[in-house]
VEXBA-31956 format. One record per residue (C-alpha): x, y, z; residue number from 1; residue in one letter; chain. Coordinates in nm, 4 decimals. Layout:
<nodes>
@c1=X	c2=Y	c3=Z	drenvex=NUM	pavex=A	torgu=A
...
</nodes>
This chain:
<nodes>
@c1=-1.9157	c2=7.8237	c3=6.2416	drenvex=1	pavex=M	torgu=A
@c1=-1.9547	c2=7.4395	c3=6.2048	drenvex=2	pavex=C	torgu=A
@c1=-1.8222	c2=7.2200	c3=5.9445	drenvex=3	pavex=E	torgu=A
@c1=-2.0165	c2=6.9444	c3=5.8068	drenvex=4	pavex=K	torgu=A
@c1=-1.8543	c2=6.6088	c3=5.7886	drenvex=5	pavex=I	torgu=A
@c1=-1.9467	c2=6.4059	c3=5.5013	drenvex=6	pavex=D	torgu=A
@c1=-1.9800	c2=6.0678	c3=5.6884	drenvex=7	pavex=V	torgu=A
@c1=-2.0886	c2=5.8352	c3=5.3348	drenvex=8	pavex=R	torgu=A
@c1=-1.7531	c2=5.9571	c3=5.1393	drenvex=9	pavex=A	torgu=A
@c1=-1.5802	c2=5.7862	c3=5.4364	drenvex=10	pavex=G	torgu=A
@c1=-1.7809	c2=5.4893	c3=5.4719	drenvex=11	pavex=S	torgu=A
@c1=-1.7461	c2=5.4031	c3=5.0700	drenvex=12	pavex=W	torgu=A
@c1=-1.4100	c2=5.4473	c3=5.1024	drenvex=13	pavex=Q	torgu=A
@c1=-1.3639	c2=5.1717	c3=5.3986	drenvex=14	pavex=R	torgu=A
@c1=-1.6086	c2=4.9661	c3=5.2001	drenvex=15	pavex=N	torgu=A
@c1=-1.4186	c2=4.9991	c3=4.9078	drenvex=16	pavex=V	torgu=A
@c1=-1.0839	c2=4.9264	c3=5.1271	drenvex=17	pavex=Q	torgu=A
@c1=-1.2354	c2=4.6165	c3=5.2777	drenvex=18	pavex=A	torgu=A
@c1=-1.3452	c2=4.4534	c3=4.9268	drenvex=19	pavex=V	torgu=A
@c1=-0.9951	c2=4.5125	c3=4.7997	drenvex=20	pavex=L	torgu=A
@c1=-0.8116	c2=4.3642	c3=5.1121	drenvex=21	pavex=A	torgu=A
@c1=-1.0650	c2=4.0678	c3=5.0997	drenvex=22	pavex=L	torgu=A
@c1=-0.9665	c2=4.0211	c3=4.7436	drenvex=23	pavex=M	torgu=A
@c1=-0.6033	c2=4.0570	c3=4.7901	drenvex=24	pavex=C	torgu=A
@c1=-0.6449	c2=3.7692	c3=5.0917	drenvex=25	pavex=L	torgu=A
@c1=-0.8543	c2=3.5650	c3=4.8791	drenvex=26	pavex=L	torgu=A
@c1=-0.5598	c2=3.5810	c3=4.5882	drenvex=27	pavex=F	torgu=A
@c1=-0.3099	c2=3.5074	c3=4.8170	drenvex=28	pavex=V	torgu=A
@c1=-0.4184	c2=3.2102	c3=4.9637	drenvex=29	pavex=T	torgu=A
@c1=-0.5671	c2=3.0469	c3=4.6136	drenvex=30	pavex=S	torgu=A
@c1=-0.1667	c2=3.0999	c3=4.4912	drenvex=31	pavex=C	torgu=A
@c1=-0.0500	c2=2.9367	c3=4.8140	drenvex=32	pavex=A	torgu=A
@c1=-0.2571	c2=2.6083	c3=4.8109	drenvex=33	pavex=T	torgu=A
@c1=-0.0615	c2=2.2982	c3=4.7719	drenvex=34	pavex=H	torgu=A
@c1=-0.1683	c2=2.0330	c3=4.5197	drenvex=35	pavex=Q	torgu=A
@c1=0.0036	c2=1.7161	c3=4.4968	drenvex=36	pavex=E	torgu=A
@c1=0.1212	c2=1.5699	c3=4.1872	drenvex=37	pavex=Y	torgu=A
@c1=-0.0931	c2=1.2893	c3=4.0552	drenvex=38	pavex=Q	torgu=A
@c1=0.0580	c2=1.1161	c3=3.7613	drenvex=39	pavex=P	torgu=A
@c1=-0.2077	c2=0.9423	c3=3.5182	drenvex=40	pavex=A	torgu=A
@c1=-0.2896	c2=0.5857	c3=3.5553	drenvex=41	pavex=P	torgu=A
@c1=-0.0818	c2=0.3603	c3=3.3067	drenvex=42	pavex=A	torgu=A
@c1=-0.2621	c2=0.1766	c3=3.0471	drenvex=43	pavex=I	torgu=A
@c1=-0.1853	c2=-0.1275	c3=2.9279	drenvex=44	pavex=A	torgu=A
@c1=-0.0931	c2=-0.1414	c3=2.5521	drenvex=45	pavex=L	torgu=A
@c1=-0.2265	c2=-0.4673	c3=2.3352	drenvex=46	pavex=P	torgu=A
@c1=0.0795	c2=-0.6744	c3=2.1923	drenvex=47	pavex=A	torgu=A
@c1=0.1387	c2=-0.6272	c3=1.8024	drenvex=48	pavex=P	torgu=A
@c1=0.0411	c2=-0.9203	c3=1.6135	drenvex=49	pavex=A	torgu=A
@c1=0.2887	c2=-1.0566	c3=1.4085	drenvex=50	pavex=P	torgu=A
@c1=0.2933	c2=-0.9348	c3=1.0475	drenvex=51	pavex=A	torgu=A
@c1=0.3758	c2=-1.2470	c3=0.8209	drenvex=52	pavex=L	torgu=A
@c1=0.4089	c2=-1.5644	c3=1.0231	drenvex=53	pavex=A	torgu=A
@c1=0.7435	c2=-1.8048	c3=0.9692	drenvex=54	pavex=A	torgu=A
@c1=0.9143	c2=-1.5821	c3=0.7213	drenvex=55	pavex=P	torgu=A
@c1=1.1896	c2=-1.7388	c3=0.5366	drenvex=56	pavex=R	torgu=A
@c1=1.4293	c2=-1.6047	c3=0.3090	drenvex=57	pavex=H	torgu=A
@c1=1.4500	c2=-1.7309	c3=-0.0343	drenvex=58	pavex=T	torgu=A
@c1=1.6261	c2=-1.6035	c3=-0.3522	drenvex=59	pavex=S	torgu=A
@c1=1.3517	c2=-1.4372	c3=-0.4510	drenvex=60	pavex=A	torgu=A
@c1=1.2713	c2=-1.2451	c3=-0.1365	drenvex=61	pavex=G	torgu=A
@c1=1.1029	c2=-1.3166	c3=0.1618	drenvex=62	pavex=V	torgu=A
@c1=0.8112	c2=-1.5691	c3=0.1824	drenvex=63	pavex=S	torgu=A
@c1=0.5770	c2=-1.7343	c3=0.4611	drenvex=64	pavex=G	torgu=A
@c1=0.2016	c2=-1.7300	c3=0.5655	drenvex=65	pavex=T	torgu=A
@c1=-0.0450	c2=-1.4770	c3=0.6614	drenvex=66	pavex=A	torgu=A
@c1=-0.4203	c2=-1.4112	c3=0.6958	drenvex=67	pavex=R	torgu=A
@c1=-0.5556	c2=-1.1700	c3=0.4057	drenvex=68	pavex=A	torgu=A
@c1=-0.8643	c2=-1.0371	c3=0.3651	drenvex=69	pavex=S	torgu=A
@c1=-1.0132	c2=-0.7624	c3=0.1260	drenvex=70	pavex=F	torgu=A
@c1=-1.0843	c2=-0.3849	c3=0.0964	drenvex=71	pavex=Q	torgu=A
@c1=-1.3960	c2=-0.3136	c3=-0.0840	drenvex=72	pavex=G	torgu=A
@c1=-1.5661	c2=-0.0748	c3=-0.3127	drenvex=73	pavex=A	torgu=A
@c1=-1.6347	c2=0.1537	c3=-0.0126	drenvex=74	pavex=E	torgu=A
@c1=-1.2879	c2=0.2110	c3=0.0067	drenvex=75	pavex=E	torgu=A
@c1=-1.2493	c2=0.3387	c3=-0.3304	drenvex=76	pavex=A	torgu=A
@c1=-1.1019	c2=0.6853	c3=-0.3903	drenvex=77	pavex=G	torgu=A
@c1=-0.9378	c2=0.7131	c3=-0.0305	drenvex=78	pavex=R	torgu=A
@c1=-0.5821	c2=0.8151	c3=-0.0184	drenvex=79	pavex=I	torgu=A
@c1=-0.3579	c2=0.5308	c3=0.0222	drenvex=80	pavex=T	torgu=A
@c1=-0.0005	c2=0.5790	c3=0.2100	drenvex=81	pavex=A	torgu=A
@c1=0.1571	c2=0.5998	c3=-0.1146	drenvex=82	pavex=S	torgu=A
@c1=-0.0180	c2=0.9071	c3=-0.1503	drenvex=83	pavex=G	torgu=A
@c1=-0.2607	c2=0.7299	c3=-0.4506	drenvex=84	pavex=E	torgu=A
@c1=-0.6070	c2=0.7211	c3=-0.4475	drenvex=85	pavex=R	torgu=A
@c1=-0.7481	c2=0.3483	c3=-0.3795	drenvex=86	pavex=F	torgu=A
@c1=-0.8634	c2=0.1518	c3=-0.6516	drenvex=87	pavex=D	torgu=A
@c1=-1.0490	c2=-0.1527	c3=-0.6107	drenvex=88	pavex=P	torgu=A
@c1=-0.9975	c2=-0.2863	c3=-0.9667	drenvex=89	pavex=H	torgu=A
@c1=-0.6053	c2=-0.2300	c3=-0.9487	drenvex=90	pavex=A	torgu=A
@c1=-0.4029	c2=-0.5530	c3=-0.8234	drenvex=91	pavex=L	torgu=A
@c1=-0.2851	c2=-0.3706	c3=-0.5097	drenvex=92	pavex=T	torgu=A
@c1=-0.2335	c2=-0.4735	c3=-0.0982	drenvex=93	pavex=A	torgu=A
@c1=-0.1901	c2=-0.2859	c3=0.2427	drenvex=94	pavex=A	torgu=A
@c1=0.0509	c2=-0.4242	c3=0.4507	drenvex=95	pavex=S	torgu=A
@c1=0.2062	c2=-0.3461	c3=0.7937	drenvex=96	pavex=K	torgu=A
@c1=0.5713	c2=-0.4290	c3=0.7322	drenvex=97	pavex=T	torgu=A
@c1=0.6406	c2=-0.4797	c3=0.3802	drenvex=98	pavex=L	torgu=A
@c1=0.8107	c2=-0.1558	c3=0.1978	drenvex=99	pavex=P	torgu=A
@c1=0.5471	c2=0.0589	c3=-0.0001	drenvex=100	pavex=I	torgu=A
@c1=0.6138	c2=-0.0271	c3=-0.3792	drenvex=101	pavex=G	torgu=A
@c1=0.7287	c2=-0.3873	c3=-0.2992	drenvex=102	pavex=S	torgu=A
@c1=0.5598	c2=-0.6550	c3=-0.5411	drenvex=103	pavex=R	torgu=A
@c1=0.4343	c2=-0.9756	c3=-0.3591	drenvex=104	pavex=V	torgu=A
@c1=0.3070	c2=-1.3132	c3=-0.4971	drenvex=105	pavex=V	torgu=A
@c1=-0.0240	c2=-1.3903	c3=-0.2975	drenvex=106	pavex=V	torgu=A
@c1=-0.1177	c2=-1.7774	c3=-0.3261	drenvex=107	pavex=T	torgu=A
@c1=-0.4675	c2=-1.9012	c3=-0.2087	drenvex=108	pavex=N	torgu=A
@c1=-0.3689	c2=-2.2651	c3=-0.1186	drenvex=109	pavex=P	torgu=A
@c1=-0.7037	c2=-2.3940	c3=-0.1350	drenvex=110	pavex=A	torgu=A
@c1=-0.7468	c2=-2.2873	c3=-0.4957	drenvex=111	pavex=T	torgu=A
@c1=-0.4091	c2=-2.2918	c3=-0.6149	drenvex=112	pavex=G	torgu=A
@c1=-0.4571	c2=-1.9661	c3=-0.7710	drenvex=113	pavex=K	torgu=A
@c1=-0.1942	c2=-1.6615	c3=-0.7270	drenvex=114	pavex=S	torgu=A
@c1=-0.1909	c2=-1.3428	c3=-0.7965	drenvex=115	pavex=V	torgu=A
@c1=0.1263	c2=-1.0432	c3=-0.8054	drenvex=116	pavex=T	torgu=A
@c1=0.0198	c2=-0.7033	c3=-0.6346	drenvex=117	pavex=V	torgu=A
@c1=0.1832	c2=-0.4257	c3=-0.5490	drenvex=118	pavex=R	torgu=A
@c1=0.1962	c2=-0.2869	c3=-0.2055	drenvex=119	pavex=I	torgu=A
@c1=0.0800	c2=0.0693	c3=-0.1893	drenvex=120	pavex=N	torgu=A
@c1=-0.1249	c2=0.1224	c3=0.1523	drenvex=121	pavex=D	torgu=A
@c1=-0.0679	c2=0.0068	c3=0.5527	drenvex=122	pavex=R	torgu=A
@c1=-0.3225	c2=-0.2084	c3=0.7155	drenvex=123	pavex=G	torgu=A
@c1=-0.4934	c2=-0.3701	c3=0.7759	drenvex=124	pavex=P	torgu=A
@c1=-0.5778	c2=-0.2596	c3=1.1260	drenvex=125	pavex=Y	torgu=A
@c1=-0.7796	c2=-0.5556	c3=1.2696	drenvex=126	pavex=V	torgu=A
@c1=-0.6337	c2=-0.7961	c3=1.4920	drenvex=127	pavex=R	torgu=A
@c1=-0.5286	c2=-1.1363	c3=1.3192	drenvex=128	pavex=G	torgu=A
@c1=-0.4914	c2=-1.0049	c3=0.9763	drenvex=129	pavex=R	torgu=A
@c1=-0.1856	c2=-0.9287	c3=0.8050	drenvex=130	pavex=D	torgu=A
@c1=-0.2257	c2=-0.8727	c3=0.4586	drenvex=131	pavex=L	torgu=A
@c1=-0.5449	c2=-0.6431	c3=0.2983	drenvex=132	pavex=D	torgu=A
@c1=-0.5992	c2=-0.7112	c3=-0.0946	drenvex=133	pavex=L	torgu=A
@c1=-0.8011	c2=-0.5109	c3=-0.3208	drenvex=134	pavex=S	torgu=A
@c1=-1.1232	c2=-0.6488	c3=-0.4524	drenvex=135	pavex=K	torgu=A
@c1=-0.9647	c2=-0.7660	c3=-0.7792	drenvex=136	pavex=R	torgu=A
@c1=-0.6700	c2=-0.9566	c3=-0.6336	drenvex=137	pavex=A	torgu=A
@c1=-0.8765	c2=-1.1332	c3=-0.3798	drenvex=138	pavex=A	torgu=A
@c1=-1.1336	c2=-1.2330	c3=-0.6675	drenvex=139	pavex=E	torgu=A
@c1=-0.8544	c2=-1.3697	c3=-0.8696	drenvex=140	pavex=E	torgu=A
@c1=-0.7573	c2=-1.6043	c3=-0.5888	drenvex=141	pavex=I	torgu=A
@c1=-1.0932	c2=-1.6666	c3=-0.4501	drenvex=142	pavex=G	torgu=A
@c1=-1.1255	c2=-1.5356	c3=-0.1464	drenvex=143	pavex=I	torgu=A
@c1=-1.4072	c2=-1.2928	c3=-0.1468	drenvex=144	pavex=T	torgu=A
@c1=-1.6651	c2=-1.5214	c3=-0.0432	drenvex=145	pavex=K	torgu=A
@c1=-1.5371	c2=-1.6479	c3=0.2944	drenvex=146	pavex=K	torgu=A
@c1=-1.3853	c2=-1.2669	c3=0.3300	drenvex=147	pavex=G	torgu=A
@c1=-1.0426	c2=-1.3830	c3=0.5250	drenvex=148	pavex=V	torgu=A
@c1=-0.8377	c2=-1.6559	c3=0.4332	drenvex=149	pavex=A	torgu=A
@c1=-0.4561	c2=-1.7885	c3=0.5099	drenvex=150	pavex=R	torgu=A
@c1=-0.2518	c2=-1.7194	c3=0.1913	drenvex=151	pavex=V	torgu=A
@c1=0.1210	c2=-1.7715	c3=0.1144	drenvex=152	pavex=K	torgu=A
@c1=0.3093	c2=-1.4444	c3=0.0527	drenvex=153	pavex=V	torgu=A
@c1=0.6237	c2=-1.4384	c3=-0.1675	drenvex=154	pavex=E	torgu=A
@c1=0.8032	c2=-1.1221	c3=-0.2194	drenvex=155	pavex=R	torgu=A
@c1=0.9734	c2=-1.0668	c3=-0.5358	drenvex=156	pavex=V	torgu=A
@c1=1.0345	c2=-0.7106	c3=-0.5490	drenvex=157	pavex=D	torgu=A
@c1=1.1782	c2=-0.4718	c3=-0.2655	drenvex=158	pavex=S	torgu=A
@c1=1.2520	c2=-0.2033	c3=-0.4517	drenvex=159	pavex=K	torgu=A
@c1=0.9905	c2=0.1068	c3=-0.3608	drenvex=160	pavex=P	torgu=A
@c1=0.8161	c2=0.2374	c3=-0.7012	drenvex=161	pavex=A	torgu=A
@c1=0.9505	c2=0.5599	c3=-0.8189	drenvex=162	pavex=M	torgu=A
@c1=0.7205	c2=0.8508	c3=-0.8442	drenvex=163	pavex=K	torgu=A
@c1=0.6555	c2=1.0058	c3=-1.1781	drenvex=164	pavex=E	torgu=A
@c1=0.7870	c2=1.3036	c3=-1.1190	drenvex=165	pavex=S	torgu=A
@c1=1.1311	c2=1.1524	c3=-1.0316	drenvex=166	pavex=T	torgu=A
@c1=1.0943	c2=0.9348	c3=-1.2982	drenvex=167	pavex=K	torgu=A
@c1=1.0528	c2=1.1938	c3=-1.5881	drenvex=168	pavex=S	torgu=A
@c1=1.3730	c2=1.4269	c3=-1.4171	drenvex=169	pavex=T	torgu=A
@c1=1.6094	c2=1.1097	c3=-1.4444	drenvex=170	pavex=S	torgu=A
@c1=1.5002	c2=1.0434	c3=-1.7858	drenvex=171	pavex=E	torgu=A
@c1=1.5385	c2=1.3916	c3=-1.8811	drenvex=172	pavex=S	torgu=A
@c1=1.8786	c2=1.3993	c3=-1.7435	drenvex=173	pavex=A	torgu=A
@c1=2.0189	c2=1.0490	c3=-1.8905	drenvex=174	pavex=S	torgu=A
@c1=1.8562	c2=1.1811	c3=-2.2473	drenvex=175	pavex=A	torgu=A
@c1=2.0713	c2=1.4992	c3=-2.2450	drenvex=176	pavex=S	torgu=A
@c1=2.3948	c2=1.2907	c3=-2.1801	drenvex=177	pavex=T	torgu=A
@c1=2.5797	c2=1.1925	c3=-2.4773	drenvex=178	pavex=P	torgu=A
</nodes>
């Protein structure tokens, strides 16, 4: 009456126990390793270019000189910073610093021609340029052949343009008041 002992059943249990012990040991040692914090290397940012050279305050607003370029038809339809679509046939411009909605007179000293434009976008994002005119505005002062020119800029209206929804609300409110 001898009982048979299943040696295999005991050995597979021991193998599972050994594998579990090894996994626990690996888990504990992986959590225990110390990694030193290494900060990201510092990146030197370029200095921003001045928006308007030599601004001076006059009774009409701010004036100075700037390097102007123009946006062509390939940008047509793009949403501007003011929320409207860019129209190369409108008298508009992009400036990094002038308020959206303000009006400026841009004069080309080489031709003596000037045009009044409305700031409706931000830019240009090219070093050394301060103003991006619409193609029509650039044609009116004669800078389309050169592409970039030094111009005189004078702000004549610094009030941001009212949106249509605001206008209609204020107009209806004033119309209902006696």
